[in-house]
MDAnalysis code that builds the backbone (N, CA, C; Angstrom):
import MDAnalysis as mda
import numpy as np

u = mda.Universe.empty(219, n_residues=73, atom_resindex=np.repeat(np.arange(73), 3), trajectory=True)
u.add_TopologyAttr("name", ["N", "CA", "C"] * 73)
u.add_TopologyAttr("resid", np.arange(1, 74))
u.add_TopologyAttr("resname", ["UNK", "UNK", "UNK", "UNK", "UNK", "UNK", "UNK", "UNK", "UNK", "UNK", "UNK", "UNK", "UNK", "UNK", "UNK", "UNK", "UNK", "UNK", "UNK", "UNK", "UNK", "UNK", "UNK", "UNK", "UNK", "UNK", "UNK", "UNK", "UNK", "UNK", "UNK", "UNK", "UNK", "UNK", "UNK", "UNK", "UNK", "UNK", "UNK", "UNK", "UNK", "UNK", "UNK", "UNK", "UNK", "UNK", "UNK", "UNK", "UNK", "UNK", "UNK", "UNK", "UNK", "UNK", "UNK", "UNK", "UNK", "UNK", "UNK", "UNK", "UNK", "UNK", "UNK", "UNK", "UNK", "UNK", "UNK", "UNK", "UNK", "UNK", "UNK", "UNK", "UNK"])
u.atoms.positions = np.array([
    [-105.363, -28.787, -43.926],
    [-104.204, -28.246, -44.619],
    [-104.309, -26.722, -44.682],
    [-103.245, -26.055, -44.310],
    [-103.210, -24.601, -44.292],
    [-102.727, -24.063, -45.636],
    [-103.400, -23.057, -46.127],
    [-102.991, -22.422, -47.366],
    [-102.062, -21.262, -47.042],
    [-100.925, -21.222, -47.727],
    [-99.957, -20.146, -47.511],
    [-100.325, -18.965, -48.398],
    [-100.371, -17.792, -47.812],
    [-100.627, -16.569, -48.568],
    [-99.281, -15.929, -48.907],
    [-98.848, -16.106, -50.156],
    [-97.600, -15.510, -50.609],
    [-97.893, -14.104, -51.111],
    [-97.163, -13.121, -50.596],
    [-97.364, -11.725, -50.989],
    [-96.054, -11.129, -51.494],
    [-96.165, -10.068, -52.253],
    [-94.986, -9.405, -52.815],
    [-94.199, -8.671, -51.731],
    [-93.003, -8.262, -52.090],
    [-92.162, -7.492, -51.173],
    [-92.869, -6.210, -50.749],
    [-93.474, -5.525, -51.696],
    [-94.177, -4.274, -51.392],
    [-95.330, -4.506, -50.421],
    [-96.105, -5.557, -50.662],
    [-97.224, -5.866, -49.775],
    [-96.745, -6.258, -48.378],
    [-95.659, -7.042, -48.309],
    [-95.139, -7.467, -47.006],
    [-94.575, -6.281, -46.247],
    [-93.837, -5.424, -46.928],
    [-93.283, -4.235, -46.272],
    [-94.407, -3.362, -45.717],
    [-95.467, -3.211, -46.486],
    [-96.608, -2.413, -46.034],
    [-97.245, -3.033, -44.798],
    [-97.420, -4.349, -44.789],
    [-98.020, -5.031, -43.632],
    [-97.154, -4.874, -42.378],
    [-95.836, -4.797, -42.563],
    [-94.916, -4.636, -41.430],
    [-94.723, -3.171, -41.036],
    [-95.132, -2.268, -41.915],
    [-94.954, -0.846, -41.631],
    [-93.539, -0.361, -41.861],
    [-92.828, -1.001, -42.799],
    [-91.457, -0.610, -43.140],
    [-91.359, -0.414, -44.650],
    [-90.233, 0.093, -45.102],
    [-90.022, 0.257, -46.536],
    [-89.559, -1.063, -47.159],
    [-89.675, -1.154, -48.467],
    [-89.186, -2.334, -49.178],
    [-87.690, -2.498, -48.962],
    [-86.973, -1.390, -48.884],
    [-85.528, -1.431, -48.663],
    [-85.202, -2.008, -47.276],
    [-85.965, -1.633, -46.268],
    [-85.760, -2.168, -44.930],
    [-86.031, -3.666, -44.915],
    [-87.072, -4.103, -45.600],
    [-87.369, -5.527, -45.681],
    [-86.236, -6.265, -46.395],
    [-85.675, -5.655, -47.424],
    [-84.509, -6.234, -48.119],
    [-83.356, -6.422, -47.132],
    [-83.099, -5.411, -46.306],
    [-82.010, -5.488, -45.327],
    [-82.224, -6.659, -44.359],
    [-83.455, -6.870, -43.913],
    [-83.731, -7.995, -43.022],
    [-83.639, -9.325, -43.767],
    [-84.061, -9.358, -45.034],
    [-83.999, -10.594, -45.820],
    [-82.563, -11.030, -46.051],
    [-81.651, -10.084, -46.211],
    [-80.256, -10.406, -46.507],
    [-79.355, -10.367, -45.267],
    [-79.929, -10.137, -44.108],
    [-79.142, -10.043, -42.872],
    [-78.495, -11.380, -42.524],
    [-77.382, -11.288, -41.806],
    [-76.694, -12.481, -41.326],
    [-76.472, -12.344, -39.823],
    [-76.095, -13.422, -39.197],
    [-75.805, -13.382, -37.764],
    [-77.044, -13.215, -36.918],
    [-76.930, -12.449, -35.854],
    [-78.023, -12.262, -34.903],
    [-79.222, -11.539, -35.499],
    [-79.001, -10.719, -36.519],
    [-80.099, -9.970, -37.139],
    [-80.908, -10.808, -38.124],
    [-80.436, -12.002, -38.426],
    [-81.100, -12.842, -39.428],
    [-82.233, -13.641, -38.793],
    [-83.451, -13.158, -38.924],
    [-84.589, -13.907, -38.391],
    [-85.516, -14.391, -39.504],
    [-85.282, -13.954, -40.732],
    [-86.055, -14.432, -41.875],
    [-85.224, -15.452, -42.641],
    [-85.806, -16.599, -42.939],
    [-85.084, -17.676, -43.613],
    [-85.715, -17.985, -44.966],
    [-84.856, -18.082, -45.973],
    [-85.333, -18.436, -47.306],
    [-85.933, -19.836, -47.262],
    [-87.052, -20.011, -47.926],
    [-87.747, -21.294, -47.945],
    [-88.788, -21.422, -46.849],
    [-88.669, -20.599, -45.821],
    [-89.648, -20.596, -44.728],
    [-90.451, -19.295, -44.768],
    [-89.750, -18.176, -44.747],
    [-90.415, -16.872, -44.737],
    [-90.509, -16.234, -46.121],
    [-89.599, -16.571, -47.001],
    [-89.620, -15.989, -48.345],
    [-89.038, -16.958, -49.361],
    [-89.392, -16.740, -50.614],
    [-88.891, -17.550, -51.721],
    [-88.965, -16.725, -53.001],
    [-88.278, -17.207, -54.034],
    [-88.354, -16.548, -55.333],
    [-89.660, -16.932, -56.014],
    [-90.200, -16.012, -56.802],
    [-91.441, -16.273, -57.519],
    [-91.234, -17.344, -58.589],
    [-90.102, -17.277, -59.293],
    [-89.718, -18.261, -60.305],
    [-88.237, -18.571, -60.126],
    [-87.715, -19.599, -60.793],
    [-86.288, -19.904, -60.671],
    [-85.362, -18.913, -61.387],
    [-85.907, -17.996, -62.149],
    [-85.097, -17.034, -62.898],
    [-84.239, -16.191, -61.954],
    [-82.998, -15.867, -62.359],
    [-82.095, -15.090, -61.493],
    [-82.657, -13.736, -61.051],
    [-83.424, -13.083, -61.886],
    [-83.964, -11.757, -61.545],
    [-85.401, -11.809, -61.049],
    [-85.834, -12.966, -60.631],
    [-87.203, -13.132, -60.154],
    [-87.435, -12.319, -58.882],
    [-88.670, -11.900, -58.704],
    [-89.029, -11.161, -57.494],
    [-89.196, -12.131, -56.321],
    [-89.183, -11.576, -55.114],
    [-89.339, -12.363, -53.901],
    [-90.788, -12.346, -53.448],
    [-91.241, -13.468, -52.920],
    [-92.559, -13.572, -52.310],
    [-92.375, -13.941, -50.846],
    [-93.245, -13.442, -50.002],
    [-93.162, -13.680, -48.564],
    [-94.404, -14.409, -48.067],
    [-94.194, -15.386, -47.185],
    [-95.293, -16.052, -46.491],
    [-95.777, -15.045, -45.453],
    [-96.924, -14.475, -45.699],
    [-97.412, -13.367, -44.885],
    [-97.496, -13.721, -43.398],
    [-98.143, -14.826, -43.061],
    [-98.342, -15.171, -41.654],
    [-97.031, -15.491, -40.940],
    [-96.197, -16.314, -41.546],
    [-94.922, -16.672, -40.906],
    [-94.016, -15.459, -40.728],
    [-94.012, -14.574, -41.727],
    [-93.162, -13.383, -41.633],
    [-93.669, -12.441, -40.546],
    [-94.984, -12.268, -40.458],
    [-95.541, -11.416, -39.400],
    [-95.219, -11.976, -38.012],
    [-95.305, -13.295, -37.856],
    [-94.990, -13.914, -36.557],
    [-93.508, -13.759, -36.217],
    [-92.637, -13.990, -37.213],
    [-91.193, -13.835, -36.980],
    [-90.855, -12.389, -36.639],
    [-91.512, -11.456, -37.289],
    [-91.303, -10.030, -37.033],
    [-91.698, -9.695, -35.587],
    [-92.851, -10.191, -35.154],
    [-93.303, -9.918, -33.797],
    [-92.319, -10.446, -32.764],
    [-91.787, -11.637, -32.995],
    [-90.796, -12.204, -32.075],
    [-89.508, -11.378, -32.109],
    [-89.075, -11.000, -33.300],
    [-87.818, -10.264, -33.457],
    [-87.848, -8.892, -32.789],
    [-89.005, -8.238, -32.813],
    [-89.076, -6.917, -32.188],
    [-89.550, -6.989, -30.749],
    [-89.764, -8.214, -30.250],
    [-90.073, -8.405, -28.840],
    [-91.511, -8.215, -28.438],
    [-92.450, -8.328, -29.381],
    [-93.849, -8.164, -29.032],
    [-94.566, -9.477, -28.782],
    [-93.828, -10.572, -28.949],
    [-94.427, -11.895, -28.738],
    [-93.342, -12.842, -28.248],
    [-93.686, -13.704, -27.325],
    [-92.695, -14.675, -26.824],
    [-92.430, -15.721, -27.885],
    [-91.189, -16.184, -27.947],
    [-90.812, -17.233, -28.914],
    [-91.489, -18.488, -28.495],
])
């Protein structure tokens, strides 16, 4: 069984080398730019409406690599 490493928005943005705002733009993107999916790459920390987002570090890094063309799908 694999353990998922959930990290904060700030930590995920740092790992990707982008700002938190840029990560927000990708998280909320639609259409062709939407490569991050809620429930797979990110989720809310709690059910509260103002809860922070957590990212599955490994899945998000892999999706990022595919999206920017550094890894084959």
